[in-house]
C-alpha positions in Angstrom: -9.6 -11.8 6.9 -11.9 -12.3 4.0 -10.4 -9.9 1.6 -6.9 -11.3 2.1 -8.4 -15.0 1.4 -10.3 -13.5 -1.7 -7.2 -11.8 -3.0 -5.1 -14.8 -2.3 -7.3 -17.0 -4.2 -7.4 -14.5 -7.2 -3.5 -14.5 -7.4 -3.5 -18.3 -7.3 -5.8 -18.4 -10.3 -3.6 -16.0 -12.0 -0.7 -18.0 -11.4 -2.6 -20.9 -12.8 -3.2 -18.8 -15.9 0.6 -18.5 -16.4 1.1 -22.4 -15.9 -1.3 -22.9 -18.5 0.8 -20.9 -21.1 3.5 -23.4 -21.0 5.6 -22.7 -18.4 7.4 -25.3 -16.7 6.7 -23.8 -13.0 6.0 -20.6 -11.2 8.0 -18.6 -9.0 6.7 -16.3 -6.3 9.2 -13.6 -5.3 8.9 -11.1 -2.6 11.5 -8.6 -1.1 13.4 -8.1 2.0 14.6 -4.3 1.6 17.9 -4.1 3.4 17.4 -7.8 4.7 18.8 -11.1 4.1 17.5 -13.3 1.1 16.2 -16.4 3.7 12.8 -17.1 4.2 11.5 -16.2 7.7 9.0 -18.1 10.0 6.3 -15.9 8.7 7.3 -16.2 5.0 7.2 -20.2 5.5 3.8 -20.2 6.8 2.5 -17.7 4.0 4.2 -20.0 1.4 2.6 -23.1 2.9 -0.8 -21.6 2.5 -0.3 -20.2 -0.7 1.1 -23.6 -2.0 -1.9 -25.4 -0.7 -4.6 -23.2 -2.4 -2.3 -23.4 -5.6 -2.3 -27.1 -5.5 -6.1 -27.2 -5.1 -6.5 -25.3 -8.6 -3.6 -27.0 -10.3 -2.5 -30.3 -9.0 0.5 -31.0 -11.2 1.6 -27.3 -11.1 5.2 -26.6 -9.7 5.5 -23.5 -7.3 8.8 -22.2 -5.9 9.4 -19.2 -3.7 12.0 -16.4 -4.2 13.4 -13.9 -1.6 14.8 -10.8 -3.0 16.9 -8.8 -0.8 18.9 -5.7 -1.7 21.4 -3.3 0.0 22.3 0.1 -0.9 25.6 1.1 -2.1 27.7 3.8 -2.5 26.7 5.7 -5.8 28.6 3.6 -8.5 28.1 3.9 -12.3 29.0 0.3 -12.6 26.5 -2.5 -13.1 26.8 -6.2 -13.3 25.0 -8.7 -15.3 23.4 -11.5 -13.1 25.4 -14.5 -11.8 24.1 -17.8 -10.8 25.2 -20.1 -8.3 23.5 -22.8 -6.4 20.1 -21.3 -5.4 21.1 -17.8 -5.6 21.2 -15.1 -8.5 23.1 -11.9 -7.7 23.7 -8.5 -9.6 24.7 -4.9 -9.3 22.3 -2.1 -10.2 23.5 1.5 -10.2 22.6 2.0 -6.5 22.3 -1.3 -4.9 23.6 -5.1 -4.6 20.6 -7.6 -5.3 20.6 -11.1 -4.2 17.5 -13.7 -5.0 17.6 -17.0 -3.5 15.0 -19.6 -4.5 13.3 -22.5 -2.5 10.6 -25.0 -2.9 7.8 -25.4 -0.4 9.5 -27.1 2.1 12.5 -24.6 2.3 14.7 -26.7 0.4 17.1 -24.6 -1.8 16.3 -24.9 -5.5 19.3 -24.6 -8.0 19.0 -21.8 -10.8 20.8 -21.9 -13.9 
C-alpha cells in the first residue's frame, strides 16, 4: 500500500545518510522472537524490495541483512560478551540467549569479525 511504500522510501533515504557519513555498508536487522535466526521466504521478498529501492538512491552502497533471534532462559545473573563465528554473533543477557546471523541480498552468509 501507499503508506508502506512511502515509509520504505523514507527508511532508504535515512540509510543513505548513514552511508554518506563514511560507513562501509549498512546492516538492516530485524527480530524473530523465540524463533530462528534464519531468513524466511517473506524476509527474502522484503529484503529484495528494500535492496532495489536502496540501489536506486545509492548505486555503490553495500546493504546487508541481519536476523536477530532470542530465546528466554532461566533467570541468570550471568552475562557473556558477544562471540563471533562465521556469519553469527551470539551473547547472553540476563534473561535471554541472543543470536544474530548476517546475510547478503542473495541469502549468502556474510562473515562477521
